[in-house]
C-alpha positions in Angstrom: 111.9 95.1 110.2 109.1 97.1 111.4 106.0 96.7 109.0 103.5 98.5 110.8 102.6 101.0 113.5 101.6 98.5 115.8 105.3 96.9 115.6 106.8 100.2 116.0 104.9 101.0 119.2 105.5 97.6 120.5 109.2 98.1 120.1 109.1 101.5 121.9 107.1 99.6 124.8 109.7 97.0 125.0 112.4 99.6 125.6 113.5 100.6 121.9 114.2 104.3 121.4 112.7 106.4 118.7 116.3 107.1 117.4 117.0 103.5 117.2 113.9 102.8 115.1 114.8 105.8 112.6 118.4 104.6 112.3 117.1 101.0 111.5 115.2 102.7 108.5 118.3 104.9 107.6 120.4 101.7 107.2 117.7 99.9 105.2 117.4 103.0 102.9 121.3 103.0 102.7 121.2 99.3 101.8 118.7 99.6 99.0 119.8 102.9 97.3 119.6 100.9 94.0 115.8 100.9 94.1 115.9 104.8 93.8 112.7 105.2 95.9 114.4 108.1 97.8 115.4 111.3 96.0 116.5 112.8 99.3 116.8 111.5 103.1 116.1 114.1 105.7 118.6 112.6 108.0 119.5 115.8 110.0 115.6 117.0 110.7 114.4 113.3 111.2 117.0 112.7 113.9 116.1 116.1 115.6 112.5 115.1 115.4 113.2 111.6 116.8 114.8 113.0 119.8 112.0 115.4 120.4 109.4 112.8 120.1 111.5 110.6 122.6 111.2 113.4 125.2 107.5 113.6 124.6 107.1 109.9 125.1 109.1 110.2 128.5 106.5 112.8 129.7 103.5 110.9 128.5 102.4 113.6 126.1 103.4 111.9 122.7 100.7 111.8 119.9 99.3 108.7 118.0 102.1 108.5 115.7 105.1 108.5 118.0 107.9 106.6 116.4 106.3 106.1 113.1 108.6 106.8 110.3 106.9 108.3 107.3 107.9 108.9 103.7 106.2 111.5 101.6 105.8 111.8 97.7 108.0 114.4 96.0 104.8 116.6 95.6 104.0 117.2 98.8 105.4 120.3 100.6 107.4 120.2 103.7 108.5 123.6 105.0 112.3 124.1 104.7 112.8 120.9 102.6 113.2 120.4 99.0 110.1 119.6 96.8 110.5 119.1 93.2 107.6 116.9 91.8 110.7 114.8 90.3 111.0 117.7 87.7 113.9 119.6 86.6 111.9 122.7 86.5 111.7 122.7 90.3 115.2 121.3 91.0 116.4 122.5 94.4 113.2 124.5 95.2 112.6 124.7 98.9 109.0 124.8 100.3 107.9 127.8 102.2 105.2 126.0 104.0 103.9 122.5 104.9 100.8 120.7 103.3 98.0 120.3 105.7 98.0 116.5 105.3 101.7 116.4 106.3 101.1 118.9 109.1 98.3 116.8 110.7 100.6 113.9 110.6 103.5 115.8 112.1 101.2 117.0 114.9 100.6 113.4 116.0 104.6 113.1 116.1 105.1 111.3 112.9 108.9 111.5 111.9 109.4 112.4 108.1 112.4 110.5 106.8 112.5 112.0 103.2 110.9 112.6 99.9 110.1 109.9 97.5 110.6 109.5 93.9 107.5 109.8 91.6 106.6 110.2 87.9 107.2 113.8 87.0 104.5 115.9 88.2 102.5 112.7 89.0 102.0 112.1 85.1 102.9 108.4 84.6 101.7 104.8 85.2 105.1 103.3 85.7 107.4 105.7 87.6 109.7 105.8 84.4 109.0 109.6 83.8 110.9 110.9 86.8 113.7 113.4 85.9 115.8 111.4 88.4 115.4 107.8 86.9 112.9 105.1 87.3 112.1 103.4 90.7 112.8 99.6 90.9 110.3 97.3 92.1 111.7 95.5 95.2 110.6 92.1 94.4 112.3 92.2 91.2 114.4 95.2 90.0 113.7 94.4 86.4 110.2 95.5 86.9 108.4 98.9 87.4 106.6 99.4 90.6 103.7 101.4 88.9 103.1 104.9 89.1 102.9 107.8 89.7 103.5 107.1 93.3 106.1 104.5 92.8 108.5 105.7 95.3 106.0 105.6 97.9 104.8 102.1 97.1 108.4 100.7 97.1 109.4 102.4 100.3 106.6 100.4 102.1 107.3 97.4 100.0 110.8 97.2 101.0 110.4 98.3 104.5 112.3 101.7 104.1 109.6 103.6 106.2 106.6 102.6 108.3 104.1 104.2 106.0 104.1 106.6 103.2 101.9 109.4 101.5 101.2 109.3 97.7 98.8 111.1 95.5 96.1 109.6 93.3 94.8 111.7 90.3 94.0 108.6 88.1 95.1 105.7 90.1 98.5 106.7 91.2 98.1 105.2 94.7 96.1 102.1 93.9 98.0 101.1 90.7 101.4 100.8 92.3 100.1 99.5 95.5 98.6 96.6 93.2 102.2 96.1 91.7 104.0 96.3 95.0 101.7 94.0 97.1 100.7 96.9 99.5 97.7 98.6 100.5 96.9 101.8 98.8 94.1 104.1 99.7 92.5 107.0 97.6 89.9 108.7 99.8 86.7 110.7 98.7 87.6 113.8 96.8 87.7 116.6 99.3 88.0 114.3 102.4 91.7 115.1 102.8 93.0 118.6 102.2 95.1 119.3 99.0 96.7 122.4 100.4 100.4 121.9 99.7 100.0 119.2 97.2 101.5 120.4 94.0 98.7 120.4 91.6 98.3 118.1 88.4 94.6 117.9 88.0 92.7 119.9 90.7 89.3 118.3 90.4 90.9 114.8 90.4 94.0 115.1 92.9 93.9 113.3 96.3 96.4 112.5 99.1 96.5 108.9 99.5 98.1 106.3 101.9 100.4 103.4 101.6 100.8 100.8 104.3 101.2 97.2 104.9 98.4 97.0 107.3 94.8 98.0 107.1 94.6 99.5 110.6 97.7 101.8 109.5 95.8 103.1 106.6 92.9 103.8 108.6 94.9 105.5 111.2 96.6 108.0 108.9 93.3 108.6 107.0 91.6 109.4 110.1 94.3 111.9 111.3 94.5 113.8 107.9 90.7 113.7 107.0 88.4 116.7 107.6 87.8 120.2 106.7 90.7 122.6 106.1 90.2 126.3 105.6 93.2 126.5 103.4 91.4 124.2 101.0 88.1 125.5 99.7 87.5 122.1 98.0 87.7 120.4 101.3 84.6 118.9 102.7 83.0 120.0 105.8 81.1 116.7 106.3 82.0 115.0 109.6 84.5 112.3 109.4 82.8 109.0 110.3 84.8 106.9 112.6 82.3 103.9 112.4 79.2 102.8 110.8 76.2 100.6 111.3 77.5 97.8 108.8 75.5 94.7 108.2 77.0 91.3 108.9 76.7 90.3 105.2 77.6 92.9 102.6 76.4 93.3 99.0 79.0 93.5 96.6 78.6 94.9 93.0 80.7 93.6 90.0 80.7 95.6 86.7 80.5 93.0 84.0 81.8 95.3 81.2 85.2 95.7 83.1 85.4 91.8 83.6 84.9 91.2 79.8 87.7 93.5 78.6 90.0 92.0 76.1 93.2 93.5 77.7 92.4 91.9 81.2 95.0 89.3 82.1 93.6 85.7 82.5 95.4 85.3 85.8 94.1 88.4 87.2 90.5 87.7 86.0 90.9 84.1 87.5 92.2 85.3 90.9 89.3 88.1 91.0 86.7 85.5 90.1 88.1 83.3 92.9 87.8 86.0 95.5 84.2 86.8 94.4 83.2 83.1 94.7 84.7 83.0 98.2 82.5 85.9 99.2 79.4 84.1 97.9 80.4 81.1 99.9 80.6 83.3 103.1 77.0 84.4 102.4 77.6 87.9 100.9 75.5 89.1 98.0 76.9 89.5 94.5 75.2 91.7 92.0 76.3 92.2 88.4 75.8 95.6 86.7 76.0 96.9 83.0 78.1 100.0 82.6 77.6 101.4 79.1 80.1 104.2 79.7 83.3 101.9 79.8 84.9 103.0 76.4 84.7 106.7 77.5 86.4 106.3 81.0 89.9 106.6 79.9 89.4 109.2 77.1 87.3 111.5 79.3 89.9 111.2 82.0 92.7 112.3 79.7 90.7 115.0 78.2 89.8 116.6 81.5 92.9 115.9 83.4 95.2 117.3 80.7 93.1 120.3 80.5 93.6 121.0 84.2 97.2 120.1 84.0 97.8 122.8 81.1 96.3 125.3 83.5 98.0 124.3 86.7 101.4 123.9 85.2 101.3 127.6 83.5 102.8 128.9 86.7 106.1 127.0 86.1 107.5 129.6 83.7 110.9 130.4 84.5 110.1 133.7 86.0 108.4 133.5 89.4 110.2 130.4 90.8 112.0 127.3 89.7 114.5 126.6 86.9 115.3 129.8 84.6 116.9 129.1 81.4 120.4 130.6 80.9 121.2 132.9 78.1 117.5 133.4 77.3 116.9 137.0 75.8 113.6 138.6 76.8 110.4 137.4 78.4 109.2 135.2 75.6 112.5 133.3 75.2 112.7 132.7 78.9 109.4 131.3 79.0 110.0 128.9 76.0 113.5 127.7 77.1 112.8 127.4 80.7 109.7 125.2 80.0 111.5 123.3 77.1 114.5 122.6 79.4 112.6 122.1 82.6 109.8 119.8 81.6 110.1 116.2 80.5 108.5 114.5 77.3 105.4 113.1 79.0 104.6 116.5 81.1 105.0 118.4 77.8 102.7 116.0 76.0 100.0 116.4 78.5 100.4 120.2 78.6 100.2 120.5 74.7 97.1 118.1 74.8 95.4 120.0 77.5 96.0 123.4 75.8 94.5 122.0 72.6 91.5 120.8 74.7 91.0 124.2 76.0 91.5 126.1 72.9 88.5 128.1 71.7 88.1 126.0 68.6 88.0 122.7 70.5 86.5 123.6 74.0 83.1 122.8 73.2 83.9 119.4 71.3 86.3 118.2 74.0 86.4 119.9 77.3 82.8 120.7 77.7 81.5 117.4 76.5 83.8 115.7 78.7 82.3 117.3 81.6 78.9 116.2 80.6 80.1 112.5 80.2 81.8 112.7 83.6 78.4 113.8 85.0 76.8 110.7 83.4 79.5 108.5 85.0 78.9 110.1 88.4 75.2 109.5 88.3 75.5 105.7 86.8 77.9 105.3 89.6 75.8 106.8 92.3 72.8 104.7 91.0 74.7 101.6 91.4 75.3 102.1 95.2 71.5 102.4 95.9 71.8 98.6 95.4 75.2 97.7 96.8 77.4 98.4 99.4 80.8 98.0 97.6 82.0 97.6 94.1 84.6 95.2 93.4 87.1 95.8 90.6 90.6 94.5 89.3 93.0 97.2 90.3 95.3 96.6 87.3 94.8 94.7 83.9 97.9 92.8 84.7 100.8 92.5 87.0 103.8 94.7 86.6 105.7 94.8 83.4 109.5 95.2 82.9 111.2 98.6 82.7 111.0 99.9 79.1 108.6 97.3 77.8 105.6 99.9 77.2 106.7 102.5 75.0 103.3 103.4 73.4 101.5 106.4 75.4 98.2 105.0 74.7 99.3 101.5 76.0 100.6 103.4 79.2 97.5 105.3 79.7 95.3 102.0 79.6 97.1 100.8 82.6 94.7 103.1 84.6 91.6 101.7 83.0 90.2 100.4 86.2 91.3 103.1 88.5 90.4 106.2 86.9 86.7 105.5 87.5 86.8 106.5 91.1 88.7 109.7 90.2 86.3 110.8 87.7 83.3 110.3 90.2 85.1 111.2 93.4 84.4 108.0 95.2 86.8 106.4 97.7 88.6 103.4 96.5 91.3 101.1 97.9 93.6 98.5 96.7 94.5 95.5 98.8 96.8 92.5 97.8 95.2 89.6 95.9 97.5 87.1 94.3 100.6 86.8 92.3 101.0 86.1 88.7 103.2 83.5 87.2 106.0 86.1 86.3 106.3 86.2 90.2 104.8 89.9 90.4 101.9 90.6 92.8 98.6 92.4 92.0 95.7 93.5 93.8 91.9 93.9 93.9 90.0 97.3 94.1 87.2 98.1 96.3 85.0 101.4 95.9 82.3 102.6 98.1 79.8 105.5 98.0 81.1 109.0 98.7 82.4 109.5 102.4 81.9 105.9 103.1 85.4 105.1 104.1 84.5 103.3 107.2 82.4 100.9 105.0 85.4 100.7 102.6 87.6 99.5 105.2 85.2 97.0 106.6 84.6 95.6 103.2 88.3 95.3 102.6 88.7 93.3 105.9 85.8 91.2 104.6 87.5 90.4 101.4 90.8 89.8 103.2 89.1 87.4 105.5 87.4 85.6 102.7 90.6 85.3 100.7 92.6 83.7 103.7 
């Protein structure tokens, strides 16, 4: 099983063909269909691309990702291929263009093997809201993989592709990475173009990476990062490939997070153990108070649902996607198409966001939420004046069983440790940490200052080394 780019490239150097590597993954996908990770496998185009890449290898003109097999979340556009955001409202919709993030990987000869299941429109924390059924955790199919990028996480976890792309709006890469024992990266907001990513909440969304190897995550990040004229929110700040990093790092711990009643004792113990090992290695540990903890999840859901209400207005049954049959007139077409096309959780968030943006409630909710977001941003910025990296649990517990969490508020609280980085725009990453008594993994989360991804990766390796 090829678990890294390095292993793929080693196999090619030893005489394996790109097509043989692709067929290996296609066979594994076929044998693990029960996981429901893939909504569609692009066999025809993938085989065609494998032959093209093989020819480039023979000519010595192949890119950095030659032979690497990539899965993409079903909210990233790939020209000529179906993209649905795991929603019935976009059933059988064919993309007219390719997302910039995907295009940059294709330019380096990555082979896209298929589109991966996710929570509908990336709204969920367990991958149970997909219109096409839940994704199952590879380690134990009774458990959820996390969401919303559950298919991407499981595809890497189960070795169904070399690496995968997801999107992270409130933790949708890091949270499933924690529950599948994989590496999950959310870059700085604006670091990777959002062009071609179906929008959920535009000021939060970022394309992210799943991998089994830190070097692979860095490689994909460095290829995708950078200014894109098609995305006005993408940053023009140069992409740093290295940084002057001290031997001993300064790590920050937010005491308020560690004192949460909902933090599982096993997660807390493993986290504290990792911190102690960093101390023993000579790294500095500083504790912070964070008076805004109670506002993090509410502010995230106020603002993100408002943006979702606006973004999802385009799915109206008129312009593209599903159109209700037997509807009479425009009003009925709108209502019936959206009623039939959207799932319960998406409807819940649209209604919530519409309420937040209403004339009567705008100042009380949306405007106030933006002010609190600014306070969170500044408080986080101030912490990075004193430390290089902040350490957090990624999730309050390991994965739960499918169907166990029915209360929407309890589901939203699964994101309590991850939404912070989305609200403030900081880069953050999950790396595997330990395993709970139920046999399921969980991770540790690292966060650095804006555009300090090189430092983030260095700190992640430092934590890995200390853990080992």
